[in-house]
N, CA, C and O atoms as a GROMACS GRO file, in nm:
protein
  256
    1UNK      N    1   0.084  -0.118   0.000
    1UNK     CA    2   0.000   0.000   0.000
    1UNK      C    3   0.089   0.124   0.000
    1UNK      O    4   0.190   0.127   0.070
    2UNK      N    5   0.052   0.224  -0.076
    2UNK     CA    6   0.133   0.345  -0.088
    2UNK      C    7   0.122   0.430   0.038
    2UNK      O    8   0.017   0.438   0.102
    3UNK      N    9   0.233   0.494   0.072
    3UNK     CA   10   0.236   0.586   0.185
    3UNK      C   11   0.154   0.711   0.151
    3UNK      O   12   0.156   0.756   0.036
    4UNK      N   13   0.081   0.767   0.248
    4UNK     CA   14   0.008   0.891   0.220
    4UNK      C   15   0.106   1.006   0.199
    4UNK      O   16   0.214   1.007   0.256
    5UNK      N   17   0.066   1.101   0.117
    5UNK     CA   18   0.148   1.220   0.095
    5UNK      C   19   0.122   1.314   0.211
    5UNK      O   20   0.009   1.361   0.229
    6UNK      N   21   0.224   1.343   0.288
    6UNK     CA   22   0.210   1.428   0.406
    6UNK      C   23   0.252   1.570   0.372
    6UNK      O   24   0.353   1.592   0.306
    7UNK      N   25   0.172   1.666   0.417
    7UNK     CA   26   0.199   1.807   0.389
    7UNK      C   27   0.214   1.883   0.520
    7UNK      O   28   0.159   1.842   0.622
    8UNK      N   29   0.289   1.994   0.518
    8UNK     CA   30   0.302   2.077   0.638
    8UNK      C   31   0.173   2.154   0.666
    8UNK      O   32   0.083   2.161   0.582
    9UNK      N   33   0.165   2.212   0.783
    9UNK     CA   34   0.045   2.283   0.827
    9UNK      C   35   0.006   2.396   0.733
    9UNK      O   36  -0.114   2.415   0.708
   10UNK      N   37   0.101   2.470   0.680
   10UNK     CA   38   0.069   2.580   0.589
   10UNK      C   39  -0.005   2.532   0.465
   10UNK      O   40  -0.101   2.596   0.421
   11UNK      N   41   0.039   2.420   0.410
   11UNK     CA   42  -0.028   2.364   0.292
   11UNK      C   43  -0.169   2.316   0.326
   11UNK      O   44  -0.262   2.334   0.248
   12UNK      N   45  -0.183   2.253   0.443
   12UNK     CA   46  -0.315   2.208   0.486
   12UNK      C   47  -0.409   2.327   0.502
   12UNK      O   48  -0.523   2.324   0.456
   13UNK      N   49  -0.361   2.432   0.567
   13UNK     CA   50  -0.444   2.551   0.590
   13UNK      C   51  -0.490   2.610   0.458
   13UNK      O   52  -0.607   2.646   0.443
   14UNK      N   53  -0.399   2.622   0.362
   14UNK     CA   54  -0.436   2.674   0.228
   14UNK      C   55  -0.542   2.586   0.163
   14UNK      O   56  -0.638   2.637   0.106
   15UNK      N   57  -0.524   2.456   0.172
   15UNK     CA   58  -0.619   2.362   0.111
   15UNK      C   59  -0.758   2.376   0.173
   15UNK      O   60  -0.859   2.364   0.103
   16UNK      N   61  -0.763   2.401   0.304
   16UNK     CA   62  -0.892   2.411   0.373
   16UNK      C   63  -0.948   2.553   0.375
   16UNK      O   64  -1.063   2.574   0.411
   17UNK      N   65  -0.865   2.651   0.336
   17UNK     CA   66  -0.911   2.790   0.335
   17UNK      C   67  -0.919   2.850   0.474
   17UNK      O   68  -1.004   2.935   0.501
   18UNK      N   69  -0.830   2.805   0.564
   18UNK     CA   70  -0.825   2.860   0.699
   18UNK      C   71  -0.682   2.900   0.730
   18UNK      O   72  -0.591   2.870   0.653
   19UNK      N   73  -0.661   2.969   0.841
   19UNK     CA   74  -0.526   3.011   0.878
   19UNK      C   75  -0.452   2.900   0.952
   19UNK      O   76  -0.513   2.807   1.005
   20UNK      N   77  -0.319   2.912   0.957
   20UNK     CA   78  -0.240   2.814   1.032
   20UNK      C   79  -0.272   2.825   1.182
   20UNK      O   80  -0.265   2.725   1.253
   21UNK      N   81  -0.306   2.944   1.228
   21UNK     CA   82  -0.344   2.961   1.369
   21UNK      C   83  -0.472   2.884   1.400
   21UNK      O   84  -0.488   2.828   1.508
   22UNK      N   85  -0.564   2.883   1.304
   22UNK     CA   86  -0.688   2.808   1.322
   22UNK      C   87  -0.658   2.658   1.329
   22UNK      O   88  -0.715   2.588   1.412
   23UNK      N   89  -0.570   2.610   1.243
   23UNK     CA   90  -0.531   2.469   1.248
   23UNK      C   91  -0.473   2.438   1.386
   23UNK      O   92  -0.509   2.338   1.447
   24UNK      N   93  -0.382   2.522   1.434
   24UNK     CA   94  -0.319   2.500   1.565
   24UNK      C   95  -0.425   2.498   1.676
   24UNK      O   96  -0.417   2.417   1.769
   25UNK      N   97  -0.522   2.588   1.667
   25UNK     CA   98  -0.629   2.591   1.768
   25UNK      C   99  -0.710   2.461   1.763
   25UNK      O  100  -0.744   2.405   1.867
   26UNK      N  101  -0.742   2.415   1.642
   26UNK     CA  102  -0.818   2.290   1.628
   26UNK      C  103  -0.742   2.173   1.691
   26UNK      O  104  -0.802   2.085   1.752
   27UNK      N  105  -0.609   2.172   1.676
   27UNK     CA  106  -0.529   2.065   1.736
   27UNK      C  107  -0.536   2.075   1.888
   27UNK      O  108  -0.558   1.975   1.956
   28UNK      N  109  -0.516   2.196   1.941
   28UNK     CA  110  -0.522   2.216   2.087
   28UNK      C  111  -0.657   2.173   2.145
   28UNK      O  112  -0.663   2.116   2.254
   29UNK      N  113  -0.764   2.201   2.070
   29UNK     CA  114  -0.898   2.168   2.117
   29UNK      C  115  -0.938   2.023   2.088
   29UNK      O  116  -1.047   1.980   2.125
   30UNK      N  117  -0.849   1.948   2.023
   30UNK     CA  118  -0.878   1.809   1.993
   30UNK      C  119  -0.970   1.788   1.874
   30UNK      O  120  -1.023   1.679   1.854
   31UNK      N  121  -0.990   1.893   1.794
   31UNK     CA  122  -1.079   1.882   1.678
   31UNK      C  123  -1.010   1.818   1.558
   31UNK      O  124  -1.075   1.756   1.474
   32UNK      N  125  -0.877   1.833   1.549
   32UNK     CA  126  -0.798   1.770   1.444
   32UNK      C  127  -0.679   1.699   1.508
   32UNK      O  128  -0.624   1.747   1.607
   33UNK      N  129  -0.642   1.586   1.450
   33UNK     CA  130  -0.526   1.511   1.497
   33UNK      C  131  -0.429   1.499   1.380
   33UNK      O  132  -0.465   1.445   1.275
   34UNK      N  133  -0.305   1.549   1.396
   34UNK     CA  134  -0.209   1.539   1.285
   34UNK      C  135  -0.174   1.394   1.256
   34UNK      O  136  -0.177   1.308   1.345
   35UNK      N  137  -0.139   1.367   1.131
   35UNK     CA  138  -0.099   1.233   1.092
   35UNK      C  139   0.035   1.197   1.155
   35UNK      O  140   0.058   1.082   1.193
   36UNK      N  141   0.122   1.296   1.165
   36UNK     CA  142   0.257   1.273   1.217
   36UNK      C  143   0.306   1.401   1.283
   36UNK      O  144   0.268   1.511   1.243
   37UNK      N  145   0.390   1.385   1.385
   37UNK     CA  146   0.457   1.499   1.447
   37UNK      C  147   0.606   1.472   1.435
   37UNK      O  148   0.654   1.367   1.479
   38UNK      N  149   0.680   1.566   1.376
   38UNK     CA  150   0.823   1.547   1.356
   38UNK      C  151   0.896   1.558   1.490
   38UNK      O  152   0.838   1.601   1.590
   39UNK      N  153   1.023   1.520   1.490
   39UNK     CA  154   1.105   1.533   1.611
   39UNK      C  155   1.112   1.679   1.657
   39UNK      O  156   1.126   1.706   1.776
   40UNK      N  157   1.103   1.772   1.562
   40UNK     CA  158   1.106   1.914   1.595
   40UNK      C  159   0.971   1.968   1.639
   40UNK      O  160   0.959   2.087   1.670
   41UNK      N  161   0.868   1.882   1.643
   41UNK     CA  162   0.736   1.924   1.689
   41UNK      C  163   0.646   1.982   1.581
   41UNK      O  164   0.542   2.040   1.611
   42UNK      N  165   0.686   1.966   1.454
   42UNK     CA  166   0.605   2.017   1.344
   42UNK      C  167   0.504   1.910   1.302
   42UNK      O  168   0.534   1.791   1.300
   43UNK      N  169   0.386   1.956   1.268
   43UNK     CA  170   0.280   1.864   1.225
   43UNK      C  171   0.292   1.835   1.076
   43UNK      O  172   0.328   1.922   0.997
   44UNK      N  173   0.261   1.711   1.040
   44UNK     CA  174   0.248   1.671   0.900
   44UNK      C  175   0.110   1.609   0.886
   44UNK      O  176   0.062   1.537   0.974
   45UNK      N  177   0.048   1.638   0.774
   45UNK     CA  178  -0.093   1.603   0.755
   45UNK      C  179  -0.116   1.525   0.627
   45UNK      O  180  -0.056   1.554   0.524
   46UNK      N  181  -0.203   1.426   0.635
   46UNK     CA  182  -0.258   1.358   0.518
   46UNK      C  183  -0.391   1.428   0.492
   46UNK      O  184  -0.485   1.413   0.571
   47UNK      N  185  -0.400   1.503   0.384
   47UNK     CA  186  -0.519   1.585   0.359
   47UNK      C  187  -0.646   1.500   0.354
   47UNK      O  188  -0.750   1.541   0.403
   48UNK      N  189  -0.637   1.382   0.294
   48UNK     CA  190  -0.756   1.295   0.289
   48UNK      C  191  -0.800   1.254   0.429
   48UNK      O  192  -0.920   1.248   0.458
   49UNK      N  193  -0.703   1.226   0.517
   49UNK     CA  194  -0.736   1.190   0.655
   49UNK      C  195  -0.803   1.308   0.727
   49UNK      O  196  -0.900   1.288   0.801
   50UNK      N  197  -0.754   1.428   0.705
   50UNK     CA  198  -0.814   1.546   0.769
   50UNK      C  199  -0.957   1.565   0.720
   50UNK      O  200  -1.046   1.593   0.799
   51UNK      N  201  -0.978   1.551   0.590
   51UNK     CA  202  -1.114   1.564   0.537
   51UNK      C  203  -1.207   1.460   0.601
   51UNK      O  204  -1.323   1.490   0.630
   52UNK      N  205  -1.156   1.340   0.623
   52UNK     CA  206  -1.236   1.236   0.688
   52UNK      C  207  -1.266   1.274   0.834
   52UNK      O  208  -1.377   1.254   0.881
   53UNK      N  209  -1.167   1.329   0.904
   53UNK     CA  210  -1.189   1.375   1.042
   53UNK      C  211  -1.299   1.480   1.045
   53UNK      O  212  -1.385   1.478   1.134
   54UNK      N  213  -1.296   1.573   0.950
   54UNK     CA  214  -1.396   1.680   0.944
   54UNK      C  215  -1.535   1.622   0.916
   54UNK      O  216  -1.632   1.660   0.980
   55UNK      N  217  -1.543   1.528   0.820
   55UNK     CA  218  -1.672   1.466   0.788
   55UNK      C  219  -1.730   1.395   0.910
   55UNK      O  220  -1.849   1.408   0.938
   56UNK      N  221  -1.647   1.320   0.982
   56UNK     CA  222  -1.694   1.249   1.100
   56UNK      C  223  -1.744   1.346   1.206
   56UNK      O  224  -1.848   1.323   1.269
   57UNK      N  225  -1.672   1.454   1.226
   57UNK     CA  226  -1.711   1.552   1.328
   57UNK      C  227  -1.844   1.618   1.290
   57UNK      O  228  -1.929   1.639   1.376
   58UNK      N  229  -1.861   1.649   1.162
   58UNK     CA  230  -1.986   1.712   1.117
   58UNK      C  231  -2.104   1.618   1.129
   58UNK      O  232  -2.217   1.661   1.152
   59UNK      N  233  -2.078   1.488   1.113
   59UNK     CA  234  -2.186   1.389   1.121
   59UNK      C  235  -2.236   1.373   1.264
   59UNK      O  236  -2.349   1.328   1.285
   60UNK      N  237  -2.155   1.411   1.361
   60UNK     CA  238  -2.196   1.401   1.500
   60UNK      C  239  -2.170   1.263   1.556
   60UNK      O  240  -2.119   1.176   1.487
   61UNK      N  241  -2.205   1.244   1.683
   61UNK     CA  242  -2.182   1.114   1.746
   61UNK      C  243  -2.269   1.006   1.685
   61UNK      O  244  -2.380   1.031   1.637
   62UNK      N  245  -2.216   0.885   1.688
   62UNK     CA  246  -2.294   0.771   1.638
   62UNK      C  247  -2.418   0.754   1.724
   62UNK      O  248  -2.412   0.763   1.847
   63UNK      N  249  -2.527   0.731   1.659
   63UNK     CA  250  -2.651   0.709   1.733
   63UNK      C  251  -2.683   0.560   1.734
   63UNK      O  252  -2.760   0.512   1.652
   64UNK      N  253  -2.620   0.488   1.828
   64UNK     CA  254  -2.644   0.345   1.836
   64UNK      C  255  -2.707   0.306   1.967
   64UNK      O  256  -2.734   0.189   1.990
   0.00000   0.00000   0.00000
């Protein structure tokens, strides 16, 4: 299976149309989880994974 293409926070923010500060706030609040954190503490993101996280959050809790 191919490795996901990981992008830095700035690229993710541009793709989503939000600021990097908003991405950082979402991480602090637990709304987004980065795919990887580098040794230097920088986030790397799989854009498809982030879109899936957003879709799940918008769908709300499972009603089972």
